[in-house]
N, C-alpha and C positions, 0 to 999 in steps of 0.2 A: 111764746116766752117773752117776758118783758125785756126791753132793751137793756136796762140796768143789770138784770140777772144774766143775760147773755155775755155782757162785758165782764161781770164778776167771775163767771166760770172760765172765760178766756184768760183773764189775769191769773187765776189760780192754776190753770193747766200749763201756762207758759212760765209760771213763777216770776212774774214781772215786778210785783210790788209787795211790801210788807205792810201789815196793818198799822204799825206804830210809827213808821218813818214819815219824814216831811218830803213832799214831792212837788216839783216845779211843773206847772202846766204852761207850755208854750202857747200863748194866747194871741192870735192874730186878730180875732174878731170875726173871722169867717165861720161858716156853719160847723165845720168839723171841730175846730178848737173850742167853740162855745159849747158844743155838745159834750166834748171831753170834760170840760170844767164842771158842767152840771152833773154828769154821770158820776164823776169821782166824788163830788160833794155828797150826792145821794147815797153813794156806797160807803160813806163815812171816812174817806181818806183825808188826811191833813195836807192841805195844799197851799201853795203860793203861786201867783201868776207872773209871767214874764212877757213883756211886749217889746218888740224891736221895731223902731220907726226908721226905715231905710231912706226916707226922704226922696223917693223916686216917683211918686204919683201925685205930686202937687197937693191939692186940697184933700184928696182922698186919704193921704197919709195922716193928715191931721184929724180927719173925720174918724178913722179907725182908732187912733189913740184915744180920742174923746169917748168913743163908744166903749172901749175896753175899760177905761178908767171908771165910767159910770156903772158898768156891769159889776166890776170888782167891788165898788163902794156899796152897791145894793146887796151883794152877796156876802159882804164882810170878808173879802179875800185880799190878803196883802198883795200889792202889785209892784213889780220892779220894771222900770222903763229904761230903755236904752235908745239913744239917737245916733245914727251913723251917717257919715258923709260917704255914701257907698260909691258914688261915681269917682271921687278922688282916690279912694282906696283901690278901685278897679284899675284906674290908670297907673297908679304907683306900682302895683304888683302885676300889671299886664294880664289881668283876668277879665273874663266876661262879667257883665253885671250880675248874672245869675250865680256864678261861682263866687264872686266877691261877697254877695249877700249871704250865701251859704256859709262861707268861712267866718264872716263877722258874727252871724247868728250863733253858730256852734261854739266859737271861741268864747262868746259872751255867756252862753249857757253853762259851759264848763267852769268858767270863773265864778259865776253866780252860785252854782251848786256848791263849790268849795266854800265860798264866803258865808253862806247861810246854813251850811251843814245839811243840805238836802241829800236824800238817798238817790234820787233819779230825776231825770228831766223827761216828762211825758209829752210826746208830740202826737199830733192828731191824724196821722196817715190812716186811711181806712182801705177796705178791700179794693175799691175801684182804683185808688192810687197804686196799689200793688200790681194790678193788671196793667195799668198804663206804663209803669216802670219796666215790667217784664217785656212788654212789646217794644218800648224804646230801646232796651238793651238788645233785644233780638234783631231789630232793624239796624243797629249799629255794629252788629257782628260780635256780640259778647260771647264769652265762653260759658262753661257750665255754671260758674258762680253768678253770672248775670241773669240766669234763667230761673233763679229761686225766688224772684220777687223781692219784696221788702221784708227784712227780718224783724221779728217781734222785739228783739233786743240787740243793741250794738253798744257794748260797754255800759255807760250810764244813761244812754238814750233808750227809752222804751216806748212801745206803740200799742196802747191798750185797745185801740179801736179797729185793729185789722180784721176783727171778726164781723164788722158791720159794713154794709154797702152804703154808698152815698145816699140812696133812697131811704134806707133805714135811719140814717142820721137826720135827714130833713123831716122825716115823719115823726121822729122823737121830738125834735124842736117844735114842730107844729102842735103836737099833743101837749107839750109843756108850756105853750104860749110864749115861747122865747124867740125874739128876733135876733138878727145877726147882720153883718155887713157883707157886701159882695165886692170882690176885687174886679173892676171892669176889665182888666187885662186878661182875665180868665174867660171872658165871654166871646172873644174873637178867635176863630180857628186859625187865623193867619199869623198870630204873634209868636207861637212856640210850637215845637214838635209835639210836646205833651198836649197842647190844646187841640192840635189837629187830630191826634189819636182819640182824645176825649170826646170831641164834638163831631168828628166826621167818621173816623175809622171804626171805633167800637160800636157806635149805633148801627152802622152798616153790617158789621160782623154779627151782631145780635139779631138783626133782621134776617140775615141769611140763615143763621142757625141760632134760634133762641137758646139762651143758657150758655153762650160762648164765654162770657166773663167768668161764670162759675166754673166752667171746664178748664179755663186757663189757670185759675187758682188751684184747682185740683192737680193739674199737671205740675205746677210749681212745687206743690207739696211732694210729689213723686220725685222731682228733680232734686229737691233738698235732701231727701233720703239717699238718693244715688250719690249726691255730692259727698256725703259722709263716708261712703265706701271709697269713692275716688280719692278723697283727701288722705285717707289712711294708706291707700296703695301708693300714692305719690310720695308721701312722707317716707315710707319705707324704702322706696327705690331711690329717692333723692339722697338719702343717707349713704346708699351704696355707691353712687356715682360721683359724689361731690364731697368736698371738705372745705372748711372755713378756717382761716388763720388770720385773726384780727379782722380787718375789713377786706381781705382778699378771698374771693371764692374761686376754687379750682374745680373744674369738671373733667372727669376722665371720659374722653370721647369714645373709646372702645367699650367701656362699661355702659355708656349711654346708648350706644348703638344696639346693645342686646336687650334693652328695656322694651316692654310691649308697645309703648308709644313714646319714642324719644322726644317728639315735638311737644307733647303734653308735659313731660317732665321738665324740658327746657323752658317751656312757657311759665310753669309755676316757679321755677328757680329765678328767672330773669325779670318777670314783670314787676316784682317788688323793687327792682333796681332800675326801673324807668324804661325798660325795653318794651315795645309794643308787639302785638301779634304778627304784624308784617315783618318786623325785624327778626323775630324768632324764626319765621318761615324762611327768611333769607339766610340766616345762620345755618339752618338745617340743610338747605340746598348747597351751601358752601361746603359743609361737612361731607355731604354725599359726593360732591365732585372732588373731594380730597385735595383741596387747594390751600396749602398753609400760608401763613403770613398775612391774613386779613385782619382789619381792625373795624369794630363796630362801636358806635357811640350812642348812648342814651343821653338824657338831659343831665344825669348825675354820674354815670359810670361809663367805663370803656371796657370792651371785651376784645381780647387778642387770641388768635389761634396759633398754636405752635406745639410741636413735639407730642402730639396726641392729647393735647389738653386745651380747654378753654379757660383762660384766666381773666377774671372780672375784678376790677378794682375801681375805686373812686376816680373820677376824671383827673388827668394830669393837671395839677395847678399851673397857672400861668407863671412863667419865669422871665423876669425882665433882665436883659443883659446889663452887667454892671462894669463900669470902668474902675480900674484899680490903679490910681496914679502913682502910688509909692508903697513901700513896705508899711504894714500896719494890720489892724484887725478890722474886718468889714462884716456887717450883718447883711446877709442876702435877703431877698424878698420872701423866700420860703422859711425864714427864721433861723437858718443855719449860719454859722460863723466861718469866715475864711480868713486864715492868718497867713501873712506873708512876712518873711524875715530873712535878713542877710546875715551870714555868719562865716567865720574863718574855719569853722569845724567842717571837714570834708567827709564826715561819715555819711554813708548812704542809708536812708531809711528803708526798712522792709515792711512798714505798715501801709496797707492799701490806701488809707485816707491821707497819706503824706507823700509829697513828691520832693525829692532833693535834686537840684539842677545846678549846673555850672553857671554862675551869674555873669561871667565875662561878656557874653554876647547877647544877653537878654535886655531888651529895651522897653522901658515903661512908656506909657501906661499899659498895664495888662488888662485883659477883658475876660470875664467869665460869662458864658452863655450856653444855650442848648447846642448840641451837635446839629449841624445843618446838612442838607443834601449837598453832596459834592465835596465835603470836607476831606482833606488829605493830611496825613502826618507821616513822619519818618519814625516808626516805632523803635524803641530801644532794642538793639540786638539784630536788627534787620539791615540789609544793604541799601534798600531804597524806600520810597514812600509807598503808602497804601491808603486806599479809601477807608475812612473811619467806619462807614457802613459795613464794609467787608470785615473789618476787625471785630465789630460788634457781632456780626453773624458767626465768625469763627469762635467767638466766646459763648455762642448759643444764647445770646440775650433775646428775651421776648420782645415783641413789638412795644409793649408797655415800657420795658426797661430802655429800649432804644429811644423812645420819645422823651424820656426823662434824663438821658445821658448829658452830662455837662463836659465842656472843654474849657481850658484856659489858654488864651493866645497872648502873644506879645504885641508890641506896637506895629510890627510888620505884618501881623495876621498869622504868623506861624503858630501851630498848635504845640504848646509846651507839654500839656498833660491832658490825656483822656482820663478825666477825673476818676480816681480810685481804681484805674485799670492799667494804664500804660503811660510811661513818660517818653519824651522825644529823644532819639539817639543823638540828634544834633546838639543837644544841651546836656549831655550825660556828664557825670563826674569822671574825671580822669586823673592821672598822676600829676598833670599840669594845673589842676584846679587850685585856685588861690582862695576864692570866695564862693560860697554856696548860696543859692536862693532856695528857701524851704517854703513850700505851700502846703497848708494843712486845712482840711475841711472838717469842721466839728459840728456834730448834731446839737440841737437845742439843749 
């Protein structure tokens, strides 16, 4: 079967492209992308090319751009060029060079697709790339999703050449009399894990057992089918054991424990929130030991265990203590407003977000801050002082709520108000009160 026909059948079987749409070909100048451009033209698709110059390989970067420009001019294909300062971007965002280049490339493709009204962006991954990716994922301890290889479609990104091997690609180019450029960094087995797999591991595996690459791809197809069943089962079980309210995820640990594979369910619920497999395993061990009151952190979320539940929410935002030198209205760092007022009205507020206190012995400046370890106060109605942490436990606050709890203190450091929960007995309103101090916390 001719190469073009093989690709045409693959595109049709995977429903990757339409006959009338405009398609962007990501054109690096290497063998795979050049073959993709030629094949799509021969199949009659309407295409434009996009080339990214990451300015990482000195003169080679310029050479690749010139080659691509000449090829597109000869084939009468519109070319879109982008130049990136990849090293600066990587440093600014604390990324590896590879991840920085990936982000820049795909952000550019997405914007270009919208700008020119293209249907899809075609990238030139082929079958050997899929095998290498699967092995990389396997070596890095990926779950079932990482063992399906490279998908034919990911949103507007499509991969029409996954049906071809690298050898088939180069054979096609040779028969077409078409040259291409070679990235020298792909020739050394010591530069990246992918190169080590491509240049050392896979050749050895295919020597030990001819056809290994083909067998790996067949296995990836089986895993992809199993993944569909797995996803359906996980979705059904996740709906039974968890609920979402806004940006808060709550997981019922008892219901979770009765699932066929609690760790798998937890993994699928938590990895989108930044938790990795090692953390999920640690959380499962913690649940098995039945030790309440632990806090786990990902880069974006925090998870607390309490009262038979796992509660996951976005990380507690930083809160900078603020000095409050006099009555007035203050905007806090989290956007809320704190109002402080003196009044001859001695009415006691019953609203949780408002504290009314006897102003006689309160010394400015006041301070609002997070509750800290070792904080004590004399709660209204009690005879003596008590640890704020014990008060919060008595009120069954979760670890997340405890971490976010605010207190207001006076100049001597005494806690006047456990915000929205308890005022101080020492500064209570009495029959002798002449002037009140009212503190109210208002949302945005």
